[in-house]
GUKE-826540 format. One record per residue (C-alpha): residue in one letter; x, y, z. Coordinates in pm, whole numbers, plus 50000, padded with zeros to 5 digits. Layout:
<pts>
<r a	xx X	yy Y	zz Z>
...
</pts>
This chain:
<pts>
<r x	xx 49995	yy 49995	zz 49999>
<r x	xx 50115	yy 50364	zz 49928>
<r x	xx 50202	yy 50531	zz 50251>
<r x	xx 50078	yy 50891	zz 50343>
<r x	xx 50226	yy 51135	zz 50587>
<r x	xx 49992	yy 51265	zz 50856>
<r x	xx 50013	yy 51613	zz 51007>
<r x	xx 50225	yy 51492	zz 51296>
<r x	xx 50491	yy 51332	zz 51059>
<r x	xx 50392	yy 50974	zz 51116>
<r x	xx 50356	yy 50730	zz 50822>
<r x	xx 50022	yy 50549	zz 50801>
<r x	xx 49886	yy 50280	zz 50552>
<r x	xx 49532	yy 50351	zz 50434>
<r x	xx 49277	yy 50074	zz 50533>
<r x	xx 49239	yy 49838	zz 50246>
<r x	xx 48857	yy 49805	zz 50275>
<r x	xx 48823	yy 50192	zz 50222>
<r x	xx 49077	yy 50226	zz 49961>
<r x	xx 48897	yy 49989	zz 49715>
<r x	xx 48576	yy 50208	zz 49707>
<r x	xx 48729	yy 50558	zz 49731>
<r x	xx 48818	yy 50589	zz 49365>
<r x	xx 48482	yy 50482	zz 49243>
<r x	xx 48292	yy 50699	zz 49487>
<r x	xx 48509	yy 50991	zz 49411>
<r x	xx 48433	yy 50950	zz 49038>
<r x	xx 48063	yy 50992	zz 49134>
<r x	xx 48150	yy 51314	zz 49326>
<r x	xx 48326	yy 51467	zz 49039>
<r x	xx 48057	yy 51545	zz 48782>
<r x	xx 48134	yy 51738	zz 48461>
<r x	xx 47923	yy 52028	zz 48580>
<r x	xx 48014	yy 52389	zz 48567>
<r x	xx 47937	yy 52639	zz 48850>
<r x	xx 47600	yy 52739	zz 48683>
<r x	xx 47477	yy 52378	zz 48638>
<r x	xx 47589	yy 52298	zz 48990>
<r x	xx 47414	yy 52596	zz 49123>
<r x	xx 47092	yy 52484	zz 48930>
<r x	xx 47129	yy 52146	zz 49078>
<r x	xx 47113	yy 52292	zz 49436>
<r x	xx 46822	yy 52522	zz 49330>
<r x	xx 46613	yy 52246	zz 49194>
<r x	xx 46659	yy 52033	zz 49506>
<r x	xx 46576	yy 52321	zz 49745>
<r x	xx 46288	yy 52474	zz 49590>
<r x	xx 46109	yy 52191	zz 49425>
<r x	xx 46204	yy 51978	zz 49723>
<r x	xx 46021	yy 52194	zz 49969>
<r x	xx 45696	yy 52101	zz 49784>
<r x	xx 45798	yy 51743	zz 49689>
<r x	xx 45884	yy 51641	zz 50056>
<r x	xx 45516	yy 51704	zz 50138>
<r x	xx 45409	yy 51457	zz 49877>
<r x	xx 45689	yy 51210	zz 49977>
<r x	xx 45585	yy 51200	zz 50340>
<r x	xx 45229	yy 51155	zz 50220>
<r x	xx 45302	yy 50891	zz 49975>
<r x	xx 45536	yy 50681	zz 50210>
<r x	xx 45287	yy 50687	zz 50509>
<r x	xx 44989	yy 50622	zz 50306>
<r x	xx 45189	yy 50345	zz 50120>
<r x	xx 45242	yy 50164	zz 50451>
<r x	xx 44867	yy 50185	zz 50527>
<r x	xx 44794	yy 50035	zz 50187>
<r x	xx 45009	yy 49721	zz 50271>
<r x	xx 44757	yy 49627	zz 50523>
<r x	xx 44427	yy 49777	zz 50417>
<r x	xx 44396	yy 49791	zz 50042>
<r x	xx 44145	yy 49976	zz 49838>
<r x	xx 43792	yy 49796	zz 49885>
<r x	xx 43685	yy 49548	zz 49642>
<r x	xx 43445	yy 49255	zz 49626>
<r x	xx 43678	yy 48958	zz 49599>
<r x	xx 43554	yy 48643	zz 49400>
<r x	xx 43547	yy 48453	zz 49747>
<r x	xx 43319	yy 48731	zz 49911>
<r x	xx 43093	yy 48727	zz 49608>
<r x	xx 43043	yy 48345	zz 49624>
<r x	xx 42987	yy 48365	zz 50007>
<r x	xx 42723	yy 48611	zz 49972>
<r x	xx 42547	yy 48451	zz 49683>
<r x	xx 42231	yy 48244	zz 49698>
<r x	xx 42235	yy 47883	zz 49601>
<r x	xx 42069	yy 47808	zz 49269>
<r x	xx 41713	yy 47704	zz 49279>
<r x	xx 41748	yy 47439	zz 49032>
<r x	xx 41383	yy 47328	zz 49041>
<r x	xx 41275	yy 47681	zz 48904>
<r x	xx 41538	yy 47655	zz 48613>
<r x	xx 41341	yy 47559	zz 48297>
<r x	xx 41454	yy 47806	zz 48039>
<r x	xx 41754	yy 47672	zz 47824>
<r x	xx 42076	yy 47895	zz 47787>
<r x	xx 42029	yy 48187	zz 47546>
<r x	xx 42281	yy 48111	zz 47258>
<r x	xx 42376	yy 48324	zz 46976>
<r x	xx 42312	yy 48096	zz 46670>
<r x	xx 42368	yy 47799	zz 46883>
<r x	xx 42706	yy 47946	zz 46989>
<r x	xx 42800	yy 48097	zz 47325>
<r x	xx 42830	yy 48453	zz 47398>
<r x	xx 43154	yy 48595	zz 47533>
<r x	xx 43031	yy 48515	zz 47897>
<r x	xx 42725	yy 48308	zz 48004>
<r x	xx 42639	yy 48200	zz 48346>
<r x	xx 42347	yy 48114	zz 48572>
<r x	xx 42292	yy 48263	zz 48920>
<r x	xx 42028	yy 48399	zz 49143>
<r x	xx 41868	yy 48746	zz 49133>
<r x	xx 41650	yy 48835	zz 49424>
<r x	xx 41520	yy 48469	zz 49478>
<r x	xx 41492	yy 48391	zz 49103>
<r x	xx 41749	yy 48220	zz 48867>
<r x	xx 41863	yy 48418	zz 48572>
<r x	xx 42101	yy 48394	zz 48279>
<r x	xx 42366	yy 48651	zz 48274>
<r x	xx 42485	yy 48724	zz 47917>
<r x	xx 42782	yy 48931	zz 47815>
<r x	xx 42774	yy 48984	zz 47422>
<r x	xx 43071	yy 48995	zz 47186>
<r x	xx 42992	yy 49380	zz 47169>
<r x	xx 43044	yy 49419	zz 47542>
<r x	xx 42671	yy 49452	zz 47632>
<r x	xx 42550	yy 49297	zz 47942>
<r x	xx 42192	yy 49114	zz 47959>
<r x	xx 42005	yy 48962	zz 48238>
<r x	xx 41731	yy 48703	zz 48143>
<r x	xx 41500	yy 48491	zz 48338>
<r x	xx 41587	yy 48130	zz 48368>
<r x	xx 41232	yy 48045	zz 48480>
<r x	xx 40923	yy 48062	zz 48245>
<r x	xx 40668	yy 48321	zz 48358>
<r x	xx 40914	yy 48511	zz 48590>
<r x	xx 40910	yy 48882	zz 48553>
<r x	xx 41233	yy 49044	zz 48681>
<r x	xx 41157	yy 49316	zz 48925>
<r x	xx 41285	yy 49665	zz 48865>
<r x	xx 41594	yy 49773	zz 49056>
<r x	xx 41448	yy 50031	zz 49295>
<r x	xx 41531	yy 50132	zz 49641>
<r x	xx 41324	yy 49856	zz 49793>
<r x	xx 41474	yy 49592	zz 49577>
<r x	xx 41834	yy 49713	zz 49641>
<r x	xx 41792	yy 49704	zz 50026>
<r x	xx 41627	yy 49349	zz 50012>
<r x	xx 41922	yy 49225	zz 49789>
<r x	xx 42199	yy 49400	zz 49979>
<r x	xx 42052	yy 49281	zz 50320>
<r x	xx 42030	yy 48922	zz 50189>
<r x	xx 42390	yy 48922	zz 50065>
<r x	xx 42542	yy 49056	zz 50384>
<r x	xx 42288	yy 48871	zz 50616>
<r x	xx 42192	yy 49202	zz 50791>
<r x	xx 41900	yy 49448	zz 50823>
<r x	xx 41900	yy 49764	zz 50585>
<r x	xx 41950	yy 50084	zz 50758>
<r x	xx 41945	yy 50323	zz 50469>
<r x	xx 41930	yy 50331	zz 50086>
<r x	xx 42079	yy 50595	zz 49838>
<r x	xx 42068	yy 50629	zz 49476>
<r x	xx 42368	yy 50803	zz 49330>
<r x	xx 42601	yy 50818	zz 49036>
<r x	xx 42927	yy 50755	zz 49204>
<r x	xx 43123	yy 50803	zz 49523>
<r x	xx 43469	yy 50768	zz 49640>
<r x	xx 43451	yy 50390	zz 49649>
<r x	xx 43294	yy 50343	zz 49294>
<r x	xx 43469	yy 50621	zz 49114>
<r x	xx 43672	yy 50421	zz 48892>
<r x	xx 43570	yy 50356	zz 48514>
<r x	xx 43530	yy 49988	zz 48575>
<r x	xx 43212	yy 50060	zz 48763>
<r x	xx 43053	yy 50267	zz 48466>
<r x	xx 42822	yy 49969	zz 48358>
<r x	xx 42656	yy 49976	zz 48690>
<r x	xx 42555	yy 50327	zz 48700>
<r x	xx 42333	yy 50479	zz 48843>
<r x	xx 42380	yy 50264	zz 49140>
<r x	xx 42217	yy 50197	zz 49482>
<r x	xx 42426	yy 50233	zz 49804>
<r x	xx 42276	yy 50047	zz 50083>
<r x	xx 42391	yy 50097	zz 50446>
<r x	xx 42348	yy 49808	zz 50656>
<r x	xx 42295	yy 49792	zz 51029>
<r x	xx 42566	yy 49565	zz 51135>
<r x	xx 42873	yy 49589	zz 51370>
<r x	xx 43111	yy 49645	zz 51069>
<r x	xx 42909	yy 49952	zz 50937>
<r x	xx 42895	yy 49764	zz 50597>
<r x	xx 42774	yy 49954	zz 50284>
<r x	xx 42692	yy 49735	zz 49977>
<r x	xx 42643	yy 49874	zz 49623>
<r x	xx 42370	yy 49736	zz 49400>
<r x	xx 42404	yy 49763	zz 49010>
<r x	xx 42104	yy 49929	zz 48842>
<r x	xx 42200	yy 49711	zz 48535>
<r x	xx 42254	yy 49363	zz 48670>
<r x	xx 42052	yy 49403	zz 49000>
<r x	xx 42356	yy 49245	zz 49187>
<r x	xx 42595	yy 49348	zz 49460>
<r x	xx 42911	yy 49449	zz 49292>
<r x	xx 43100	yy 49648	zz 49561>
<r x	xx 43105	yy 49630	zz 49953>
<r x	xx 43305	yy 49845	zz 50210>
<r x	xx 43314	yy 49845	zz 50589>
<r x	xx 43370	yy 50130	zz 50822>
<r x	xx 43724	yy 50023	zz 50903>
<r x	xx 43817	yy 49998	zz 50514>
<r x	xx 43685	yy 50359	zz 50457>
<r x	xx 43863	yy 50518	zz 50753>
<r x	xx 44188	yy 50361	zz 50659>
<r x	xx 44156	yy 50429	zz 50291>
<r x	xx 44125	yy 50803	zz 50352>
<r x	xx 44464	yy 50771	zz 50507>
<r x	xx 44589	yy 50519	zz 50235>
<r x	xx 44475	yy 50478	zz 49887>
<r x	xx 44289	yy 50808	zz 49848>
<r x	xx 44612	yy 51018	zz 49923>
<r x	xx 44850	yy 50775	zz 49762>
<r x	xx 44671	yy 50760	zz 49436>
<r x	xx 44570	yy 51127	zz 49443>
<r x	xx 44223	yy 50969	zz 49421>
<r x	xx 43949	yy 51206	zz 49549>
<r x	xx 43634	yy 51178	zz 49352>
<r x	xx 43637	yy 51521	zz 49224>
<r x	xx 43966	yy 51443	zz 49040>
<r x	xx 43940	yy 51083	zz 48972>
<r x	xx 43593	yy 51093	zz 48804>
<r x	xx 43780	yy 51267	zz 48511>
<r x	xx 44039	yy 50982	zz 48390>
<r x	xx 44219	yy 51224	zz 48163>
<r x	xx 44257	yy 51504	zz 48406>
<r x	xx 44341	yy 51261	zz 48688>
<r x	xx 44618	yy 51103	zz 48470>
<r x	xx 44773	yy 51438	zz 48391>
<r x	xx 44779	yy 51545	zz 48748>
<r x	xx 44971	yy 51210	zz 48842>
<r x	xx 45217	yy 51282	zz 48560>
<r x	xx 45279	yy 51643	zz 48657>
<r x	xx 45287	yy 51609	zz 49038>
<r x	xx 45517	yy 51295	zz 49008>
<r x	xx 45752	yy 51442	zz 48739>
<r x	xx 45908	yy 51731	zz 48934>
<r x	xx 45934	yy 51521	zz 49238>
<r x	xx 46162	yy 51276	zz 49040>
<r x	xx 46385	yy 51579	zz 48936>
<r x	xx 46399	yy 51677	zz 49319>
<r x	xx 46479	yy 51319	zz 49417>
<r x	xx 46745	yy 51287	zz 49159>
<r x	xx 46896	yy 51618	zz 49246>
<r x	xx 46906	yy 51544	zz 49614>
<r x	xx 47064	yy 51196	zz 49563>
<r x	xx 47340	yy 51369	zz 49360>
<r x	xx 47405	yy 51649	zz 49612>
<r x	xx 47407	yy 51390	zz 49893>
<r x	xx 47702	yy 51212	zz 49710>
<r x	xx 47877	yy 51542	zz 49644>
<r x	xx 47865	yy 51652	zz 50002>
<r x	xx 47994	yy 51297	zz 50118>
<r x	xx 48357	yy 51233	zz 50189>
<r x	xx 48512	yy 50906	zz 50272>
<r x	xx 48879	yy 50783	zz 50297>
<r x	xx 49159	yy 51053	zz 50367>
<r x	xx 48931	yy 51346	zz 50236>
<r x	xx 48686	yy 51344	zz 50513>
<r x	xx 48557	yy 51645	zz 50709>
<r x	xx 48704	yy 51773	zz 51028>
<r x	xx 48690	yy 51506	zz 51300>
<r x	xx 48666	yy 51230	zz 51046>
<r x	xx 48327	yy 51284	zz 50970>
<r x	xx 48175	yy 51170	zz 50627>
<r x	xx 47915	yy 51448	zz 50614>
<r x	xx 47951	yy 51829	zz 50691>
<r x	xx 47604	yy 51858	zz 50845>
<r x	xx 47464	yy 51853	zz 51196>
<r x	xx 47092	yy 51860	zz 51322>
<r x	xx 46813	yy 51817	zz 51090>
<r x	xx 47056	yy 51853	zz 50787>
<r x	xx 47251	yy 51557	zz 50918>
<r x	xx 46938	yy 51344	zz 50933>
<r x	xx 46820	yy 51470	zz 50590>
<r x	xx 47165	yy 51379	zz 50448>
<r x	xx 47219	yy 51037	zz 50597>
<r x	xx 46861	yy 50916	zz 50545>
<r x	xx 46888	yy 51041	zz 50185>
<r x	xx 47178	yy 50844	zz 50123>
<r x	xx 47057	yy 50527	zz 50279>
<r x	xx 46709	yy 50539	zz 50120>
<r x	xx 46764	yy 50759	zz 49820>
<r x	xx 46815	yy 50486	zz 49547>
<r x	xx 46484	yy 50336	zz 49685>
<r x	xx 46314	yy 50675	zz 49683>
<r x	xx 46418	yy 50746	zz 49333>
<r x	xx 46317	yy 50423	zz 49199>
<r x	xx 45984	yy 50424	zz 49376>
<r x	xx 45888	yy 50774	zz 49264>
<r x	xx 45989	yy 50701	zz 48911>
<r x	xx 45790	yy 50381	zz 48910>
<r x	xx 45492	yy 50582	zz 49047>
<r x	xx 45518	yy 50808	zz 48753>
<r x	xx 45511	yy 50494	zz 48536>
<r x	xx 45195	yy 50391	zz 48690>
<r x	xx 44983	yy 50578	zz 48440>
<r x	xx 45208	yy 50451	zz 48150>
<r x	xx 45328	yy 50786	zz 48008>
<r x	xx 45299	yy 50789	zz 47638>
<r x	xx 45149	yy 50439	zz 47656>
<r x	xx 45502	yy 50288	zz 47607>
<r x	xx 45405	yy 49966	zz 47783>
<r x	xx 45060	yy 49912	zz 47627>
<r x	xx 45055	yy 49540	zz 47546>
<r x	xx 44921	yy 49358	zz 47232>
<r x	xx 44625	yy 49129	zz 47256>
<r x	xx 44483	yy 48851	zz 47040>
<r x	xx 44257	yy 48958	zz 46754>
<r x	xx 43894	yy 48963	zz 46869>
<r x	xx 43777	yy 48753	zz 46586>
<r x	xx 44041	yy 48501	zz 46680>
<r x	xx 43942	yy 48501	zz 47046>
<r x	xx 43575	yy 48456	zz 46939>
<r x	xx 43678	yy 48141	zz 46739>
<r x	xx 43901	yy 48015	zz 47041>
<r x	xx 43580	yy 48067	zz 47280>
<r x	xx 43294	yy 47967	zz 47072>
<r x	xx 43423	yy 47787	zz 46758>
<r x	xx 43166	yy 47507	zz 46732>
<r x	xx 42771	yy 47508	zz 46842>
<r x	xx 42717	yy 47441	zz 47196>
<r x	xx 42563	yy 47110	zz 47274>
<r x	xx 42208	yy 47105	zz 47439>
<r x	xx 42230	yy 47124	zz 47804>
<r x	xx 42048	yy 46857	zz 47998>
<r x	xx 41884	yy 47081	zz 48270>
<r x	xx 41703	yy 46802	zz 48443>
<r x	xx 42038	yy 46611	zz 48500>
<r x	xx 42222	yy 46934	zz 48577>
<r x	xx 41996	yy 46987	zz 48863>
<r x	xx 42137	yy 46682	zz 49029>
<r x	xx 42499	yy 46744	zz 48946>
<r x	xx 42498	yy 47113	zz 49046>
<r x	xx 42311	yy 47090	zz 49386>
<r x	xx 42452	yy 47346	zz 49610>
<r x	xx 42609	yy 47566	zz 49350>
<r x	xx 42594	yy 47937	zz 49344>
<r x	xx 42715	yy 47997	zz 48995>
<r x	xx 42698	yy 47776	zz 48694>
<r x	xx 42925	yy 47910	zz 48405>
<r x	xx 42900	yy 47761	zz 48056>
<r x	xx 43241	yy 47766	zz 47844>
<r x	xx 43360	yy 47647	zz 47522>
<r x	xx 43736	yy 47733	zz 47530>
<r x	xx 43964	yy 47553	zz 47299>
<r x	xx 43672	yy 47355	zz 47147>
<r x	xx 43584	yy 47193	zz 47484>
<r x	xx 43231	yy 47244	zz 47604>
<r x	xx 43206	yy 47241	zz 47979>
<r x	xx 42998	yy 47369	zz 48274>
<r x	xx 43194	yy 47516	zz 48564>
<r x	xx 43015	yy 47499	zz 48898>
<r x	xx 43136	yy 47741	zz 49195>
<r x	xx 43024	yy 47700	zz 49547>
<r x	xx 43000	yy 47914	zz 49861>
<r x	xx 43330	yy 47779	zz 50006>
<r x	xx 43529	yy 47868	zz 49667>
<r x	xx 43521	yy 47507	zz 49541>
<r x	xx 43499	yy 47446	zz 49159>
<r x	xx 43386	yy 47158	zz 48977>
<r x	xx 43413	yy 47121	zz 48607>
<r x	xx 43179	yy 46894	zz 48410>
<r x	xx 43135	yy 46802	zz 48067>
<r x	xx 42853	yy 46981	zz 47902>
<r x	xx 42729	yy 46681	zz 47716>
<r x	xx 42770	yy 46402	zz 47975>
<r x	xx 42767	yy 46614	zz 48294>
<r x	xx 43054	yy 46396	zz 48428>
<r x	xx 43356	yy 46543	zz 48581>
<r x	xx 43599	yy 46645	zz 48310>
<r x	xx 43850	yy 46903	zz 48177>
<r x	xx 44000	yy 47042	zz 47880>
<r x	xx 44308	yy 46850	zz 47724>
<r x	xx 44643	yy 46987	zz 47694>
<r x	xx 44645	yy 46883	zz 47342>
<r x	xx 44336	yy 47058	zz 47251>
<r x	xx 44455	yy 47365	zz 47441>
<r x	xx 44777	yy 47400	zz 47257>
<r x	xx 44613	yy 47322	zz 46918>
<r x	xx 44358	yy 47609	zz 46984>
<r x	xx 44612	yy 47863	zz 47118>
<r x	xx 44833	yy 47814	zz 46814>
<r x	xx 44539	yy 47962	zz 46605>
<r x	xx 44558	yy 48271	zz 46813>
<r x	xx 44918	yy 48327	zz 46711>
<r x	xx 44876	yy 48211	zz 46342>
<r x	xx 45213	yy 48137	zz 46195>
<r x	xx 45429	yy 48212	zz 46507>
<r x	xx 45657	yy 47915	zz 46611>
<r x	xx 45567	yy 47774	zz 46960>
<r x	xx 45882	yy 47796	zz 47191>
<r x	xx 45768	yy 47583	zz 47468>
<r x	xx 45471	yy 47467	zz 47690>
<r x	xx 45521	yy 47444	zz 48064>
<r x	xx 45265	yy 47323	zz 48340>
<r x	xx 45339	yy 47559	zz 48627>
<r x	xx 45274	yy 47434	zz 48967>
<r x	xx 45425	yy 47736	zz 49122>
<r x	xx 45401	yy 48102	zz 49038>
<r x	xx 45663	yy 48263	zz 48819>
<r x	xx 45765	yy 48621	zz 48768>
<r x	xx 45476	yy 48715	zz 48554>
<r x	xx 45201	yy 48473	zz 48696>
<r x	xx 45171	yy 48553	zz 49069>
<r x	xx 44971	yy 48721	zz 49338>
<r x	xx 45097	yy 48940	zz 49619>
<r x	xx 45104	yy 48768	zz 49948>
<r x	xx 44898	yy 48466	zz 49818>
<r x	xx 44922	yy 48184	zz 49540>
<r x	xx 44754	yy 48254	zz 49220>
<r x	xx 44535	yy 47995	zz 49038>
<r x	xx 44753	yy 47686	zz 48990>
<r x	xx 44840	yy 47471	zz 48805>
<r x	xx 44841	yy 47692	zz 48475>
<r x	xx 44991	yy 47618	zz 48146>
<r x	xx 45220	yy 47867	zz 48005>
<r x	xx 45277	yy 47880	zz 47639>
<r x	xx 45550	yy 48086	zz 47482>
<r x	xx 45564	yy 48206	zz 47118>
<r x	xx 45821	yy 48353	zz 46894>
<r x	xx 45593	yy 48625	zz 46746>
<r x	xx 45733	yy 48982	zz 46696>
<r x	xx 45580	yy 49070	zz 47037>
<r x	xx 45715	yy 48766	zz 47206>
<r x	xx 45371	yy 48675	zz 47352>
<r x	xx 45317	yy 48441	zz 47648>
<r x	xx 44985	yy 48282	zz 47727>
<r x	xx 44878	yy 48165	zz 48049>
<r x	xx 44572	yy 47914	zz 48039>
<r x	xx 44373	yy 47726	zz 48280>
<r x	xx 44441	yy 47358	zz 48207>
<r x	xx 44098	yy 47259	zz 48351>
<r x	xx 43882	yy 47487	zz 48137>
<r x	xx 44111	yy 47615	zz 47867>
<r x	xx 44048	yy 47971	zz 47956>
<r x	xx 44309	yy 48219	zz 47855>
<r x	xx 44371	yy 48390	zz 48196>
<r x	xx 44645	yy 48623	zz 48081>
<r x	xx 44859	yy 48723	zz 47792>
<r x	xx 45201	yy 48884	zz 47851>
<r x	xx 45411	yy 49037	zz 47572>
<r x	xx 45772	yy 49171	zz 47596>
<r x	xx 45642	yy 49536	zz 47679>
<r x	xx 45439	yy 49401	zz 47966>
<r x	xx 45726	yy 49197	zz 48096>
<r x	xx 45963	yy 49506	zz 48094>
<r x	xx 45681	yy 49694	zz 48277>
<r x	xx 45649	yy 49421	zz 48537>
<r x	xx 46006	yy 49503	zz 48630>
<r x	xx 46017	yy 49881	zz 48611>
<r x	xx 45674	yy 49930	zz 48763>
<r x	xx 45575	yy 49637	zz 48972>
<r x	xx 45899	yy 49552	zz 49113>
<r x	xx 46040	yy 49893	zz 49174>
<r x	xx 45710	yy 50015	zz 49328>
<r x	xx 45581	yy 49719	zz 49511>
<r x	xx 45899	yy 49495	zz 49553>
<r x	xx 45673	yy 49210	zz 49487>
<r x	xx 45913	yy 48909	zz 49433>
<r x	xx 45759	yy 48577	zz 49515>
<r x	xx 46061	yy 48508	zz 49731>
<r x	xx 45972	yy 48809	zz 49947>
<r x	xx 45578	yy 48832	zz 49942>
<r x	xx 45532	yy 48457	zz 50006>
<r x	xx 45752	yy 48466	zz 50297>
<r x	xx 45625	yy 48746	zz 50508>
<r x	xx 45721	yy 48924	zz 50722>
<r x	xx 46039	yy 48950	zz 50506>
<r x	xx 45860	yy 49167	zz 50259>
<r x	xx 45711	yy 49382	zz 50533>
<r x	xx 46043	yy 49435	zz 50686>
<r x	xx 46208	yy 49555	zz 50362>
<r x	xx 45900	yy 49776	zz 50291>
<r x	xx 45916	yy 49934	zz 50643>
<r x	xx 46307	yy 49983	zz 50638>
<r x	xx 46309	yy 50181	zz 50317>
<r x	xx 45985	yy 50361	zz 50399>
<r x	xx 46117	yy 50463	zz 50740>
<r x	xx 46428	yy 50612	zz 50559>
<r x	xx 46200	yy 50788	zz 50315>
<r x	xx 45981	yy 50925	zz 50593>
<r x	xx 46280	yy 51069	zz 50772>
<r x	xx 46431	yy 51223	zz 50455>
<r x	xx 46079	yy 51374	zz 50400>
<r x	xx 45987	yy 51496	zz 50732>
<r x	xx 46337	yy 51670	zz 50774>
<r x	xx 46320	yy 51802	zz 50434>
<r x	xx 45982	yy 51956	zz 50540>
<r x	xx 46123	yy 52122	zz 50848>
<r x	xx 46425	yy 52254	zz 50670>
<r x	xx 46204	yy 52383	zz 50380>
<r x	xx 45994	yy 52553	zz 50645>
<r x	xx 46286	yy 52726	zz 50816>
<r x	xx 46412	yy 52857	zz 50483>
<r x	xx 46075	yy 52985	zz 50381>
<r x	xx 46049	yy 53149	zz 50719>
<r x	xx 46375	yy 53328	zz 50677>
</pts>
């Protein structure tokens, strides 16, 4: 090692562990910036940072709330648990078919004590038809909504209100249910259920606890107040133009933090790595510890609205999907025998994916039973039929591989739980490098992922949620990581708010 001479004339050998990192670190500290550029670097961080720290503190704290109380939604399990068992004795109207073929979706369920067929057409229209001859479907009025919601939640009705949207039904995905009925129920949880004026079914449920914590979680985190979120374009622009300057402030702060840090022989007085004290010391150290996480997090948050639609994926052609789901006429359904096979089921769905006619029965406890639509014996689609049918979706593209996944992969997963498994993964060598995830029991295409969407999975989902399966399936490892970097972000933000307030006061 090269020896150096200290102020008292003694020779010293620099520590090897430090000397290895000093050249690389000092290279970061010597950017090719003139005085004017460096001055602007400090000004951007100082003045944009005063406002951005308010947003950062809000985002970090609300993000921690969302880890434990997500935005309210009616899960498939909750829908099954609250649904009525099908009254098979009353079902005597055959399924409505389009020229003998299935529509995009067709299933049987109960509507206010009467069986109905729910039909989703290929043009996106939704229709409800009586499954019992002579049944007249009741209008969806206040009395109807209160009765249906009370039966769904098993609680008496306290108040019914008709509205277009509110905080928990503001997203565009609820548009087909508008206007809607909000039913407040007299139970201990303060439940509020929403009934669609179109389908007459419950489509959203919230509790008092969810509503309280989401005002501290998802609403501020997503900049989601109803007055803004009801206009999709305006909300998207606000997210872009709020998070954009915050990225600039974060990057500038990270750069300044490196510039103002000294290691090795060039340390500040007293051997300190930082020249700051008090709140500036906290801001500097916390920013260095969590700076990379903060920059990655705010950048991925900016990507959440897909600026420029850079990551918009490709989907199979609508006509090709129609052939995949309903290529042949559906065989006649023996309702008298289905009454026995489907006893206790709450939903009966007819499918014809990959040329395989099936009846999918769902029960209160989440159990699924797949029956052959002709014999009504337990059955499922075959891998050969699925592969042959999916090939037609990709026309002439070579099929690279077919894998049966019994564990989640990087693109077919669920945070904190297991997704539907097993699943078939088919990878094609088309220009978009498309992967299909298919239910091996029914042949349903559960998801398509192309190259752009796989990139988006890493630059958004990973950098914003840190949702690696090795972490989310082994909690509290994931919680610990989120809390560690969130605390660093909160300290950076709170200290920045205080320093900004002091400067503004002066």
